[in-house]
Structure formats: C-alpha cells, structure tokens
C-alpha positions as CSV (number, residue, x, y, z in Angstrom):
1,M,7.2,-29.8,-17.7
2,H,7.8,-33.1,-15.9
3,R,5.7,-33.6,-12.8
4,C,8.7,-33.7,-10.4
5,L,9.9,-30.3,-11.7
6,K,6.8,-28.4,-10.9
7,A,7.8,-25.2,-9.0
8,Y,7.3,-25.5,-5.3
9,P,8.2,-23.3,-2.3
10,L,11.4,-24.4,-0.6
11,F,11.0,-26.5,2.5
12,F,14.4,-25.9,4.1
13,A,17.2,-23.5,3.3
14,V,20.7,-22.5,4.5
15,S,22.8,-19.4,4.3
16,P,26.3,-20.1,5.7
17,N,26.9,-16.4,6.6
18,A,23.4,-15.3,7.7
19,F,23.9,-15.9,11.4
20,A,27.3,-14.4,12.1
21,F,26.2,-11.0,13.3
22,T,23.5,-12.1,15.6
23,L,25.7,-13.4,18.4
24,Q,28.5,-10.9,18.4
25,P,27.3,-8.8,21.3
26,F,26.8,-11.9,23.4
27,L,30.0,-13.6,22.5
28,S,32.1,-10.5,23.3
29,S,31.0,-10.5,26.9
30,H,30.7,-14.3,27.5
31,S,33.9,-15.1,29.4
32,S,33.5,-18.9,29.6
33,F,33.0,-19.1,25.9
34,K,36.1,-16.9,25.2
35,Q,38.2,-19.5,27.1
36,S,36.8,-22.6,25.5
37,A,36.5,-21.4,21.8
38,P,38.0,-18.0,21.2
39,V,38.1,-18.5,17.5
40,L,34.3,-18.1,17.4
41,L,34.2,-14.7,18.9
42,S,34.7,-13.0,15.6
43,S,31.8,-14.9,13.9
44,L,29.6,-17.9,14.4
45,N,28.1,-19.1,11.1
46,M,25.1,-21.4,11.4
47,A,23.3,-23.7,9.0
48,T,19.9,-22.0,8.9
49,N,19.1,-19.1,6.7
50,L,18.0,-16.2,9.1
51,E,18.0,-13.5,6.5
52,T,15.2,-10.9,6.6
53,D,14.2,-7.9,4.6
54,K,14.3,-4.3,5.8
55,K,11.0,-4.8,7.7
56,G,12.4,-7.8,9.6
57,T,10.4,-10.4,7.6
58,Y,12.0,-13.8,7.3
59,K,13.0,-14.7,3.7
60,R,13.6,-18.3,2.8
61,N,16.3,-19.2,0.2
62,A,15.7,-21.4,-2.9
63,A,17.2,-24.8,-3.3
64,K,19.7,-25.1,-6.1
65,H,20.1,-28.8,-6.7
66,R,17.1,-29.6,-8.7
67,H,17.8,-32.7,-10.9
68,C,14.9,-35.2,-11.4
69,I,15.0,-39.0,-11.1
70,Q,13.1,-40.4,-14.0
71,K,13.4,-43.1,-16.7
72,G,15.6,-42.2,-19.6
73,S,17.3,-39.4,-17.8
74,E,20.8,-39.0,-16.3
75,F,19.3,-40.2,-13.1
76,P,17.1,-43.2,-13.8
77,P,15.2,-45.0,-11.0
78,E,17.4,-47.9,-9.9
79,A,17.7,-50.1,-6.8
80,D,20.6,-49.4,-4.4
81,R,21.7,-46.4,-6.4
82,Y,20.4,-43.5,-4.3
83,H,21.1,-42.4,-0.7
84,I,19.2,-39.7,1.2
85,H,20.7,-37.6,4.0
86,I,18.1,-37.1,6.7
87,S,17.6,-35.1,9.9
88,L,14.8,-36.5,12.0
89,A,14.4,-33.1,13.5
90,C,13.8,-31.3,10.2
91,P,10.2,-31.4,9.1
92,W,11.1,-31.4,5.4
93,A,13.6,-34.2,5.7
94,D,11.3,-36.1,8.1
95,G,8.5,-36.0,5.6
96,V,10.8,-37.5,2.9
97,L,11.7,-40.3,5.3
98,A,8.0,-40.9,6.0
99,M,7.3,-41.1,2.3
100,L,10.1,-43.6,1.9
101,Y,8.5,-45.8,4.4
102,L,4.9,-45.2,3.2
103,K,5.9,-46.3,-0.3
104,G,8.0,-49.2,0.9
105,L,11.2,-48.0,-0.7
106,D,13.6,-48.2,2.2
107,H,14.8,-51.6,0.9
108,I,16.2,-50.0,-2.3
109,I,17.0,-46.4,-1.2
110,S,19.4,-46.1,1.7
111,H,19.4,-43.2,4.2
112,S,21.6,-41.7,6.9
113,V,20.6,-39.7,10.0
114,V,22.6,-36.7,11.4
115,H,22.9,-35.7,15.0
116,P,20.1,-33.2,15.9
117,T,22.5,-30.6,17.4
118,W,24.5,-28.6,14.9
119,G,28.3,-29.0,15.2
120,K,31.4,-27.5,13.6
121,T,31.7,-28.7,10.0
122,S,35.3,-28.0,9.4
123,P,38.6,-28.8,11.3
124,D,39.9,-25.4,10.2
125,P,39.9,-23.1,13.3
126,E,39.3,-20.1,11.1
127,D,36.1,-21.7,9.6
128,T,33.3,-21.2,12.1
129,H,30.4,-22.8,10.2
130,F,28.1,-25.0,12.2
131,G,25.6,-27.4,10.6
132,W,24.4,-31.0,10.3
133,V,27.1,-33.4,11.5
134,Y,27.3,-37.2,11.7
135,K,28.0,-39.1,14.9
136,K,27.7,-42.8,15.8
137,P,25.5,-44.3,18.5
138,G,27.5,-44.2,21.7
139,D,29.9,-41.4,20.7
140,D,30.6,-38.7,23.3
141,P,27.8,-36.3,23.9
142,V,27.6,-33.1,21.8
143,S,27.4,-29.6,23.2
144,N,25.7,-26.7,21.5
145,P,27.7,-24.2,19.4
146,L,28.5,-22.1,22.5
147,G,29.8,-25.2,24.4
148,H,26.8,-25.6,26.6
149,G,24.9,-28.8,27.3
150,S,25.5,-32.4,26.8
151,F,23.3,-34.0,24.1
152,K,23.6,-37.8,23.6
153,C,24.5,-39.8,20.6
154,D,21.6,-42.2,20.5
155,E,20.7,-45.3,18.6
156,S,18.8,-43.4,16.0
157,L,22.0,-42.0,14.5
158,L,23.0,-43.5,11.1
159,P,26.3,-42.4,9.6
160,D,26.7,-42.4,5.9
161,E,28.8,-45.5,5.3
162,F,29.1,-45.0,1.6
163,T,30.9,-41.7,1.6
164,N,31.9,-41.7,5.3
165,V,31.5,-37.9,5.4
166,A,31.6,-36.2,8.8
167,S,28.9,-33.6,7.9
168,V,26.4,-32.8,5.2
169,R,28.6,-29.8,4.3
170,E,31.4,-32.2,3.5
171,L,29.2,-34.2,1.2
172,Y,28.3,-30.9,-0.7
173,N,32.0,-29.9,-0.8
174,Q,32.9,-33.3,-2.3
175,C,30.3,-32.7,-5.0
176,G,31.8,-29.3,-5.9
177,D,29.4,-27.2,-3.9
178,N,31.4,-25.0,-1.6
179,S,28.8,-22.3,-0.9
180,G,25.7,-24.3,0.2
181,P,23.1,-24.1,1.4
182,Y,24.0,-27.5,3.1
183,T,20.6,-28.9,3.8
184,T,18.6,-32.0,4.5
185,P,17.0,-33.8,2.8
186,T,19.6,-34.4,0.1
187,V,19.4,-37.1,-2.4
188,Y,22.9,-38.4,-3.5
189,D,23.7,-40.6,-6.5
190,K,26.2,-43.2,-5.4
191,K,26.9,-44.1,-9.0
192,T,27.9,-40.7,-10.4
193,K,28.8,-39.3,-7.0
194,Q,26.5,-36.3,-7.5
195,I,23.8,-34.5,-5.5
196,V,20.6,-35.1,-7.3
197,C,18.1,-32.9,-5.4
198,N,17.8,-31.0,-2.1
199,E,14.2,-29.7,-2.6
200,S,12.0,-31.8,-0.4
201,T,8.7,-31.2,-2.4
202,E,10.4,-32.6,-5.5
203,I,11.9,-35.5,-3.7
204,L,8.4,-36.4,-2.4
205,K,7.0,-36.6,-5.9
206,M,10.0,-38.6,-7.2
207,L,9.5,-41.2,-4.4
208,N,5.7,-41.3,-5.2
209,F,5.9,-41.7,-9.0
210,E,9.4,-42.7,-10.2
211,F,10.1,-45.8,-8.2
212,E,6.8,-47.6,-8.7
213,D,8.6,-50.7,-10.1
214,F,10.3,-51.2,-6.8
215,A,7.6,-49.9,-4.3
216,Q,6.3,-52.5,-1.9
217,N,3.2,-50.3,-1.3
218,K,1.5,-49.3,-4.6
219,I,-0.2,-46.2,-3.2
220,N,-0.5,-42.9,-5.0
221,F,-0.3,-40.0,-2.6
222,Y,-0.9,-37.5,-5.5
223,P,-4.3,-38.5,-6.8
224,E,-5.1,-36.7,-10.1
225,E,-8.7,-35.9,-9.1
226,L,-7.4,-33.9,-6.0
227,M,-4.4,-32.4,-7.6
228,E,-5.7,-28.9,-8.4
229,D,-7.6,-28.5,-5.1
230,L,-4.6,-29.6,-3.0
231,H,-2.1,-27.4,-4.8
232,Q,-4.3,-24.4,-4.3
233,L,-4.7,-25.2,-0.6
234,N,-1.0,-25.7,-0.3
235,D,0.0,-22.5,-2.1
236,A,-2.5,-20.3,-0.4
237,V,-2.6,-21.7,3.2
238,V,-0.6,-24.7,4.2
239,Y,2.9,-23.8,3.0
240,P,3.1,-20.0,3.4
241,K,1.0,-19.6,6.6
242,V,1.7,-22.9,8.5
243,N,4.8,-24.8,7.2
244,N,6.8,-21.6,6.6
245,G,4.7,-19.5,8.9
246,V,6.2,-20.9,12.0
247,Y,9.7,-19.9,10.7
248,R,8.4,-16.5,9.8
249,C,7.4,-16.1,13.4
250,G,10.5,-17.6,15.0
251,F,13.1,-15.8,12.8
252,A,11.3,-12.4,12.5
253,K,13.4,-9.5,13.5
254,S,10.7,-6.9,14.1
255,Q,7.5,-6.9,16.0
256,E,5.6,-5.9,12.9
257,A,6.9,-8.9,10.9
258,Y,6.1,-11.3,13.8
259,D,2.6,-9.9,14.3
260,I,1.8,-10.4,10.7
261,A,3.1,-13.9,10.6
262,V,1.5,-15.1,13.8
263,E,-1.9,-13.7,12.8
264,E,-1.7,-15.5,9.5
265,I,-0.8,-18.8,11.2
266,F,-3.9,-18.8,13.4
267,V,-6.2,-17.6,10.7
268,A,-4.9,-20.6,8.6
269,L,-5.3,-23.0,11.5
270,D,-8.8,-21.9,12.1
271,Q,-9.5,-22.5,8.4
272,L,-7.9,-26.0,8.6
273,E,-9.8,-26.8,11.8
274,L,-13.1,-26.1,10.1
275,R,-12.1,-28.1,7.0
276,L,-11.1,-31.1,9.1
277,S,-14.4,-30.9,11.0
278,K,-16.1,-32.0,7.8
279,Q,-13.7,-34.5,6.4
280,R,-11.0,-36.9,7.6
281,Y,-8.1,-35.5,5.6
282,L,-7.4,-32.3,3.7
283,G,-8.6,-33.7,0.4
284,G,-11.5,-35.8,1.8
285,S,-11.3,-39.4,2.7
286,M,-7.9,-40.1,1.2
287,F,-4.5,-39.4,2.9
288,T,-2.2,-37.5,0.5
289,W,1.1,-35.7,0.3
290,L,-0.4,-32.5,1.7
291,D,-1.6,-34.2,4.8
292,L,1.9,-35.4,5.4
293,R,3.2,-31.8,5.0
294,L,0.7,-30.4,7.4
295,F,1.3,-33.2,9.9
296,M,5.1,-32.7,10.0
297,T,4.6,-29.1,11.1
298,M,1.7,-29.7,13.5
299,V,3.5,-32.7,15.3
300,R,6.2,-30.1,16.2
301,F,3.8,-27.4,17.1
302,D,3.2,-27.9,20.8
303,P,6.5,-29.5,21.8
304,V,8.6,-26.8,20.0
305,Y,6.9,-24.0,18.1
306,I,4.6,-22.5,20.8
307,T,7.7,-21.9,22.9
308,Y,10.6,-21.6,20.6
309,F,9.0,-19.7,17.7
310,K,6.4,-17.9,19.9
311,T,3.4,-19.3,18.1
312,N,1.4,-19.4,21.3
313,A,-1.9,-17.7,20.6
314,K,-3.3,-21.3,20.7
315,R,-1.9,-24.8,21.0
316,L,-2.6,-27.9,19.0
317,V,-4.6,-29.2,21.9
318,D,-7.0,-26.2,21.5
319,Y,-8.0,-27.5,18.1
320,P,-9.9,-30.8,18.5
321,N,-10.1,-31.6,14.8
322,L,-6.4,-30.8,14.1
323,L,-5.4,-32.7,17.2
324,G,-7.4,-35.7,16.0
325,F,-5.9,-35.4,12.6
326,V,-2.4,-35.4,14.0
327,R,-3.2,-38.5,16.1
328,D,-4.8,-40.1,13.0
329,V,-1.7,-39.6,10.8
330,Y,0.7,-40.5,13.7
331,S,-1.1,-43.9,14.1
332,M,0.1,-44.9,10.6
333,P,3.1,-47.2,11.3
334,S,5.2,-45.8,8.5
335,V,4.7,-42.2,9.7
336,K,5.2,-43.0,13.4
337,K,8.4,-44.8,12.5
338,S,9.8,-41.5,11.2
339,I,9.0,-39.4,14.3
340,N,11.7,-39.0,17.0
341,L,10.6,-36.4,19.5
342,D,14.0,-36.4,21.2
343,H,15.7,-35.4,18.0
344,I,13.0,-32.8,17.3
345,K,13.3,-31.0,20.6
346,T,17.0,-31.4,20.9
347,H,17.7,-29.8,17.5
348,Y,15.5,-26.8,17.9
349,F,16.4,-26.0,21.5
350,T,20.2,-26.6,21.1
351,S,21.2,-25.4,17.6
352,H,20.3,-21.7,17.6
353,P,22.2,-20.0,20.5
354,H,20.7,-16.6,19.8
355,L,17.3,-18.0,20.6
356,N,18.3,-20.4,23.5
357,T,21.8,-19.6,24.6
358,F,22.4,-22.4,27.1
359,G,20.6,-25.1,25.2
360,I,17.9,-25.8,27.8
361,I,15.3,-28.2,26.5
362,P,11.8,-27.6,28.0
363,V,10.0,-30.6,29.5
364,Y,6.7,-30.4,27.6
365,D,6.3,-33.0,24.9
366,G,2.9,-32.0,23.7
367,P,-0.3,-34.0,23.7
368,D,-0.3,-37.8,23.9
369,L,-0.4,-38.9,20.3
370,D,-1.1,-42.5,21.0
371,L,-4.6,-41.8,22.3
372,P,-7.5,-42.9,19.9
373,H,-8.0,-40.3,17.2
374,G,-11.7,-41.1,16.6
375,R,-11.7,-39.9,13.1
376,E,-12.6,-43.0,11.2
377,N,-16.1,-41.8,10.4
378,V,-15.5,-38.1,10.0
379,G,-17.3,-37.0,6.8
380,T,-19.1,-40.3,6.3
381,E,-22.3,-39.2,8.0
382,E,-22.6,-36.4,5.5
383,R,-22.1,-38.7,2.5
384,T,-24.7,-41.2,3.8
385,N,-27.5,-38.6,4.5
C-alpha cells in the first residue's frame, strides 16, 4: 500500500441532513425567524455531521474522495496544478495549510479561504443546506443561519478565483458529487477539474512526501524511526480521545456519552502532559506531523472547546507542559501564519444554532501564546546525565 493511502481516522465530516431535526422545536416558536426566513422552518440542514448512535455517542463519517497524488499516477505532483479549499477555523484544514507553509509549497499549490460562518449554499428557497461559503474582503457582514449577528468579511478571506464557486458545496456539485459531505480541506485538480482528496491525514502525507522536488523546505515531518511509535500514540490517544474527543463531547446527545468522552479527554491530556514533561515534542526532540495534529486541537481548547463543547474539567492553562508545547509550536512562523483566532471563534460560536442560537461570541481568547515557551532544553538534561 502506498504511504499516502494508509488508513487514518477522518478529521472532518459532513452529513447534509443530520442537523435538520435538532432545530424544529425552536424554529416553530421563533417569531422573528419565521418572518425573515420562513422556508427554513421545515428543516435546516447544516454542514457538520451530528449523527449519533442509540446511546447518543457521536459518530464521525468517512471521507470518500481518496485519490493520491504521486509520480506516475493520474494525479502526478506538478507546480500550479492543485488548489486546496481551506477553512481557517477547521483544525483539519488549518493543519493542512500549516503543512503547506512548513514545507514551503504555497508558491506552487494555491489555496482559498472560506468565511467562518456557515451560509446558505443554494439559491433554491426549498434547499435549506448551510455550509462553507466564499465571500470577498469588504463584502457585507454575514449573519448566522437563524439570521442573528453580524460577522465581518475580513482581509483573510480568499475566494477561489479558478472556479469562482460560491461555496464548497458548489465545487463538489461541479465535480459530480451531489450528496457530500462538503468538507474542508479539499484538494482540487485544476487540470482535470476533479476533487483529488478530502481526507486531511492523507493530504498531510502527500504534502510531506510527494512534492519534494518543489519544496522550499526539505524537512521530513514523518521520520521513519518514529513512525511506529507516533502511529500508535495517534491511534490510541491523540486522535480518538483529543482530536475527535472534543467533538464527541460537544455533539453528544446523552449524558452517558458525554461523560465517557470527557473523561477520556482528560485522561489523555494527563498522559500527554506527563510525556511532554520529559521531551520537547511527542516523538522526542523532533517536531512531527503528530505534534501539528495535537496543536491544532489544543490551540482551540481554551478559546472554544471549554465553553462550546463543555470540555471544562481543566483548561490548557492548567497543564504547564501542554501550554508550553502549544506556545512552542505557535512560535514557528509557518504555523503562526495559519492561525486566525477570529475565524476560529466566529465559526464555532456562529455556525451551530442549536448550540448557540444567537451567535454570541465569548470574550475569552485563551492564554497569551506569544509569551516565551521555555521548552528549548526540555529533555536535554536527561540525555546529558
């Protein structure tokens, strides 16, 4: 099996119809919304999969566009051929953008940036799907799906100037996918006009390995000597209990499901805190793909998840080594360039009306990440003794 086709858990998924039932009781009694958008009273379909099992446990869908960019294939690595659709709010897409910068590939792979607040993706009044939409800097502010709030179109927005699509859904529809999920990140082939891949873990590996002839930074974020250890740590702890764990808390539909998920998160964070007390990064002294994955969740933890997803047994600031780790990774210019806290907070607090009806964005931004991290010598003392 080729390295970019190794099976990984999905980082972001969509189910166009999973959200409709959750808002019906509210919408039926919400008079102002009846007047402004009566078509949505029957259903309001959102871009995030919120499906759960009979016990109320959140179940993530699988990505279905899984082609691989590699030499000799239908999708060979070429300059100016591929375009990536990005949400700066989405941890999975944001990680891909950071990898693009870390490898120095943004000069040969273009990208676009959607508005953080989900918008209506079809002009058809009978079609009530909301998802990632494109706006231009300076466009009129966007309201949440219930018509509340006013969320600016800032300078970070980058429309897709190749296809000129108005939404990520429109891109998928143009490529023959009319059922979704309509997710970010999505790699699009400008030559064949096809979606190549929408599985973030596979995109990360493609960027690391397949474009080495073009990369301005010849860094391998998947070192062979750490591969087995990091995959085990990811599969047992980082992905199921932290990356996906916050969503299992936030989208749980029973107390039992939430209690299980939130306990697992903090057991995992205690384990990672101990590990990072002995070494600078998850694999030792070398920054890798798994550090990037963990960072993208933890940088959102205090500003969003402790409030929005109710992961509030502890905060990032209560874990000195994890906090130092996040500051350490954030200090990398290529990573810092990918982080937009306004987009992060705006998306989460304005795009799920069942969790935050009026789109009120809390004031707390989390700890100051620009403070010195002090982790330069973590682990070196042990090696020199």
